[in-house]
C-alpha atoms as a printed R data frame, in Angstrom:
    type eleno elety resid chain resno      x        y       z
1   ATOM     1    CA   ALA     A     1 75.058 -100.648 213.797
2   ATOM     2    CA   LEU     A     2 71.467  -99.556 214.105
3   ATOM     3    CA   GLN     A     3 70.815  -95.850 214.567
4   ATOM     4    CA   ARG     A     4 67.658  -93.811 214.397
5   ATOM     5    CA   THR     A     5 68.461  -92.510 210.888
6   ATOM     6    CA   ALA     A     6 70.714  -95.204 209.493
7   ATOM     7    CA   LEU     A     7 71.529  -98.877 209.417
8   ATOM     8    CA   ALA     A     8 75.278  -99.451 208.938
9   ATOM     9    CA   LEU     A     9 75.944 -102.953 207.625
10  ATOM    10    CA   PRO     A    10 79.234 -104.772 207.156
11  ATOM    11    CA   PRO     A    11 80.298 -104.971 203.534
12  ATOM    12    CA   ASP     A    12 80.529 -108.772 203.450
13  ATOM    13    CA   LEU     A    13 76.952 -109.864 204.220
14  ATOM    14    CA   SER     A    14 75.760 -112.787 202.152
15  ATOM    15    CA   LEU     A    15 72.521 -112.569 200.190
16  ATOM    16    CA   GLU     A    16 70.865 -114.821 202.793
17  ATOM    17    CA   GLU     A    17 72.069 -112.613 205.661
18  ATOM    18    CA   THR     A    18 70.942 -109.458 203.868
19  ATOM    19    CA   ALA     A    19 67.512 -111.009 203.229
20  ATOM    20    CA   ALA     A    20 67.260 -112.036 206.916
21  ATOM    21    CA   VAL     A    21 68.021 -108.470 208.050
22  ATOM    22    CA   TYR     A    22 65.437 -107.140 205.627
23  ATOM    23    CA   ARG     A    23 62.738 -109.539 206.843
24  ATOM    24    CA   ALA     A    24 63.568 -108.652 210.476
25  ATOM    25    CA   ILE     A    25 63.157 -104.944 209.685
26  ATOM    26    CA   LEU     A    26 59.818 -105.551 207.985
27  ATOM    27    CA   GLY     A    27 58.661 -107.468 211.059
28  ATOM    28    CA   LEU     A    28 59.734 -104.599 213.340
29  ATOM    29    CA   ASP     A    29 57.884 -102.069 211.192
30  ATOM    30    CA   ASP     A    30 54.618 -103.986 211.497
31  ATOM    31    CA   ALA     A    31 55.241 -104.685 215.183
32  ATOM    32    CA   SER     A    32 55.758 -101.023 215.936
33  ATOM    33    CA   SER     A    33 52.126 -100.314 215.020
34  ATOM    34    CA   TRP     A    34 51.035 -102.770 217.671
35  ATOM    35    CA   TRP     A    35 53.468 -101.326 220.164
36  ATOM    36    CA   LYS     A    36 52.243  -97.776 219.536
37  ATOM    37    CA   GLY     A    37 48.675  -98.822 220.202
38  ATOM    38    CA   ASP     A    38 49.516 -100.973 223.188
39  ATOM    39    CA   ILE     A    39 51.553  -98.199 224.912
40  ATOM    40    CA   GLN     A    40 48.725  -95.751 224.416
41  ATOM    41    CA   LEU     A    41 46.194  -98.099 225.953
42  ATOM    42    CA   TYR     A    42 48.531  -98.682 228.839
43  ATOM    43    CA   GLY     A    43 49.302  -94.944 229.269
44  ATOM    44    CA   TRP     A    44 45.660  -93.933 229.294
45  ATOM    45    CA   GLU     A    45 44.685  -96.760 231.657
46  ATOM    46    CA   HIS     A    46 47.524  -96.176 234.143
47  ATOM    47    CA   HIS     A    47 48.162  -92.454 233.864
48  ATOM    48    CA   GLY     A    48 44.910  -90.977 232.589
49  ATOM    49    CA   GLU     A    49 44.856  -87.454 231.251
50  ATOM    50    CA   ALA     A    50 48.492  -86.853 232.298
51  ATOM    51    CA   PHE     A    51 49.501  -89.289 229.545
52  ATOM    52    CA   SER     A    52 48.152  -86.907 226.882
53  ATOM    53    CA   GLN     A    53 51.228  -84.712 227.427
54  ATOM    54    CA   CYS     A    54 53.358  -87.520 226.001
55  ATOM    55    CA   LEU     A    55 51.361  -87.403 222.785
56  ATOM    56    CA   GLU     A    56 51.552  -83.683 222.065
57  ATOM    57    CA   GLY     A    57 52.493  -82.925 218.504
58  ATOM    58    CA   GLU     A    58 51.532  -86.399 217.249
59  ATOM    59    CA   ASP     A    59 48.931  -86.967 214.524
60  ATOM    60    CA   GLU     A    60 45.755  -87.655 216.530
61  ATOM    61    CA   ALA     A    61 44.067  -89.615 213.692
62  ATOM    62    CA   ARG     A    62 47.040  -91.979 213.432
63  ATOM    63    CA   LEU     A    63 47.232  -92.415 217.206
64  ATOM    64    CA   ALA     A    64 43.475  -93.115 217.310
65  ATOM    65    CA   LYS     A    65 43.907  -95.789 214.599
66  ATOM    66    CA   TYR     A    66 46.592  -97.559 216.664
67  ATOM    67    CA   ARG     A    67 44.416  -97.430 219.790
68  ATOM    68    CA   ARG     A    68 41.290  -98.604 217.987
69  ATOM    69    CA   VAL     A    69 42.985 -101.657 216.460
70  ATOM    70    CA   CYS     A    70 44.784 -102.628 219.678
71  ATOM    71    CA   SER     A    71 41.664 -102.279 221.760
72  ATOM    72    CA   ARG     A    72 39.655 -104.380 219.268
73  ATOM    73    CA   PHE     A    73 42.372 -107.018 219.109
74  ATOM    74    CA   PRO     A    74 43.965 -107.677 222.509
75  ATOM    75    CA   PRO     A    75 47.200 -109.701 222.209
76  ATOM    76    CA   SER     A    76 45.415 -113.004 222.672
77  ATOM    77    CA   GLN     A    77 43.217 -112.299 219.582
78  ATOM    78    CA   ARG     A    78 46.012 -111.218 217.234
79  ATOM    79    CA   PHE     A    79 46.887 -113.421 214.284
80  ATOM    80    CA   PRO     A    80 50.259 -113.701 212.558
81  ATOM    81    CA   LEU     A    81 49.043 -111.299 209.901
82  ATOM    82    CA   SER     A    82 49.878 -107.651 209.400
83  ATOM    83    CA   PHE     A    83 48.487 -104.793 211.492
84  ATOM    84    CA   SER     A    84 46.743 -103.653 208.325
85  ATOM    85    CA   HIS     A    85 44.869 -107.005 208.075
86  ATOM    86    CA   HIS     A    86 43.549 -106.375 211.568
87  ATOM    87    CA   LEU     A    87 42.777 -102.716 210.770
88  ATOM    88    CA   ALA     A    88 40.531 -103.855 207.906
89  ATOM    89    CA   LEU     A    89 38.392 -105.764 210.463
90  ATOM    90    CA   VAL     A    90 37.927 -103.212 213.262
91  ATOM    91    CA   ARG     A    91 34.457 -102.438 211.936
92  ATOM    92    CA   PHE     A    92 33.198 -105.761 213.293
93  ATOM    93    CA   GLU     A    93 31.826 -105.615 216.814
94  ATOM    94    CA   SER     A    94 31.819 -109.397 217.138
95  ATOM    95    CA   GLU     A    95 35.030 -111.167 218.061
96  ATOM    96    CA   VAL     A    96 33.642 -114.223 216.238
97  ATOM    97    CA   ASP     A    97 33.336 -112.226 212.987
98  ATOM    98    CA   ARG     A    98 36.799 -110.771 213.341
99  ATOM    99    CA   ARG     A    99 38.296 -114.183 214.027
100 ATOM   100    CA   HIS     A   100 36.402 -115.727 211.069
101 ATOM   101    CA   TRP     A   101 37.903 -113.211 208.661
102 ATOM   102    CA   LEU     A   102 41.383 -113.504 210.125
103 ATOM   103    CA   GLU     A   103 41.227 -117.280 209.764
104 ATOM   104    CA   LEU     A   104 40.168 -116.962 206.123
105 ATOM   105    CA   ALA     A   105 42.917 -114.466 205.412
106 ATOM   106    CA   LEU     A   106 45.544 -116.675 207.030
107 ATOM   107    CA   ALA     A   107 44.302 -119.903 205.422
108 ATOM   108    CA   ASN     A   108 44.087 -118.346 201.960
109 ATOM   109    CA   VAL     A   109 47.292 -116.267 202.322
110 ATOM   110    CA   TRP     A   110 45.361 -113.122 201.422
111 ATOM   111    CA   SER     A   111 47.062 -109.760 201.082
112 ATOM   112    CA   VAL     A   112 45.390 -106.816 202.775
113 ATOM   113    CA   ALA     A   113 43.951 -105.815 199.392
114 ATOM   114    CA   GLN     A   114 42.529 -109.290 198.884
115 ATOM   115    CA   LEU     A   115 40.965 -109.265 202.373
116 ATOM   116    CA   ARG     A   116 39.349 -105.881 201.663
117 ATOM   117    CA   TYR     A   117 38.026 -107.234 198.357
118 ATOM   118    CA   GLU     A   118 36.574 -110.312 200.046
119 ATOM   119    CA   LEU     A   119 34.936 -108.105 202.710
120 ATOM   120    CA   ASN     A   120 33.441 -105.940 199.950
121 ATOM   121    CA   GLN     A   121 32.146 -109.024 198.170
122 ATOM   122    CA   ALA     A   122 30.604 -110.302 201.398
123 ATOM   123    CA   ASP     A   123 28.930 -106.919 201.941
124 ATOM   124    CA   LEU     A   124 27.472 -107.057 198.416
125 ATOM   125    CA   ARG     A   125 26.222 -110.612 198.964
126 ATOM   126    CA   GLU     A   126 24.610 -109.555 202.237
127 ATOM   127    CA   GLN     A   127 22.810 -106.690 200.439
128 ATOM   128    CA   GLY     A   128 21.588 -109.193 197.795
129 ATOM   129    CA   LEU     A   129 23.650 -107.566 195.066
130 ATOM   130    CA   LEU     A   130 25.836 -110.596 194.466
131 ATOM   131    CA   GLY     A   131 25.370 -114.359 194.308
132 ATOM   132    CA   ALA     A   132 26.722 -117.027 196.660
133 ATOM   133    CA   PRO     A   133 30.383 -117.004 197.704
134 ATOM   134    CA   PRO     A   134 32.870 -119.013 195.700
135 ATOM   135    CA   PRO     A   135 33.350 -122.545 197.061
136 ATOM   136    CA   LYS     A   136 37.138 -122.180 197.532
137 ATOM   137    CA   LEU     A   137 36.875 -120.150 200.762
138 ATOM   138    CA   ARG     A   138 38.048 -122.152 203.749
139 ATOM   139    CA   THR     A   139 38.071 -121.753 207.451
140 ATOM   140    CA   LEU     A   140 40.954 -122.981 209.508
141 ATOM   141    CA   VAL     A   141 41.654 -124.249 212.990
142 ATOM   142    CA   ILE     A   142 44.964 -122.791 214.011
143 ATOM   143    CA   ASP     A   143 47.205 -124.517 216.515
144 ATOM   144    CA   ARG     A   144 50.244 -123.075 218.211
145 ATOM   145    CA   GLN     A   145 52.673 -124.714 215.754
146 ATOM   146    CA   ASP     A   146 50.936 -123.104 212.740
147 ATOM   147    CA   ILE     A   147 51.078 -119.703 214.425
148 ATOM   148    CA   LEU     A   148 54.777 -120.109 215.226
149 ATOM   149    CA   LEU     A   149 55.549 -121.184 211.673
150 ATOM   150    CA   ARG     A   150 53.701 -118.253 210.140
151 ATOM   151    CA   SER     A   151 55.078 -115.798 212.687
152 ATOM   152    CA   SER     A   152 58.644 -116.884 212.051
153 ATOM   153    CA   CYS     A   153 58.340 -115.631 208.492
154 ATOM   154    CA   ARG     A   154 57.020 -112.235 209.674
155 ATOM   155    CA   VAL     A   155 59.969 -111.603 211.997
156 ATOM   156    CA   GLY     A   156 62.646 -112.899 209.681
157 ATOM   157    CA   LEU     A   157 63.429 -116.251 211.256
158 ATOM   158    CA   ASP     A   158 64.275 -119.156 208.987
159 ATOM   159    CA   TRP     A   159 61.276 -120.034 206.899
160 ATOM   160    CA   ARG     A   160 62.057 -122.785 204.458
161 ATOM   161    CA   PRO     A   161 59.926 -123.968 201.530
162 ATOM   162    CA   GLU     A   162 59.403 -127.288 203.286
163 ATOM   163    CA   ASP     A   163 57.861 -125.427 206.250
164 ATOM   164    CA   HIS     A   164 55.335 -123.857 203.903
165 ATOM   165    CA   ASP     A   165 54.613 -127.245 202.304
166 ATOM   166    CA   ARG     A   166 54.176 -128.842 205.696
167 ATOM   167    CA   LEU     A   167 51.785 -126.096 206.794
168 ATOM   168    CA   ARG     A   168 49.776 -126.434 203.581
169 ATOM   169    CA   ALA     A   169 49.607 -130.188 204.107
170 ATOM   170    CA   GLN     A   170 48.393 -129.658 207.708
171 ATOM   171    CA   LEU     A   171 45.701 -127.365 206.400
172 ATOM   172    CA   GLY     A   172 44.646 -129.922 203.801
173 ATOM   173    CA   LEU     A   173 45.602 -127.751 200.855
174 ATOM   174    CA   ASP     A   174 47.299 -129.214 197.841
175 ATOM   175    CA   ALA     A   175 50.151 -127.445 196.077
176 ATOM   176    CA   SER     A   176 47.884 -125.942 193.433
177 ATOM   177    CA   GLU     A   177 45.708 -124.041 195.922
């Protein structure tokens, strides 16, 4: 049973079932950041200043972060990457730039830390403080099937190794990349 302060599980869950519950919870945690931003955007748009009463006592900086990311990335522009991946890219005014970096992060399976590192390297190259980018960076054209496959992993649905292999083959990546 799921409660606000506890998750009571039956004593006989298999390892696979336990892992599935864990992945589902991780997906919910990341999704809640999107939900918090989306509900704020909705509340301000539909209820104006009256909505501010609902937010009393909340950390304004955190609320602003959720709003900023959700306003920069409407649902149609969100990738099956974490909220934090998207947060790292809010500094870009251009949707094209944001999409470029999200595609690179997805294609190269970058962690948030790796994405931030690559952004920093790009900044240094732009300032002339670093040479050309490494040749391994790729861009990617994402179709609906790819997004569904990657998203299934985030929300704890069955993600089998052969799904990952198939996705890598579709992207033209060999097993060593």
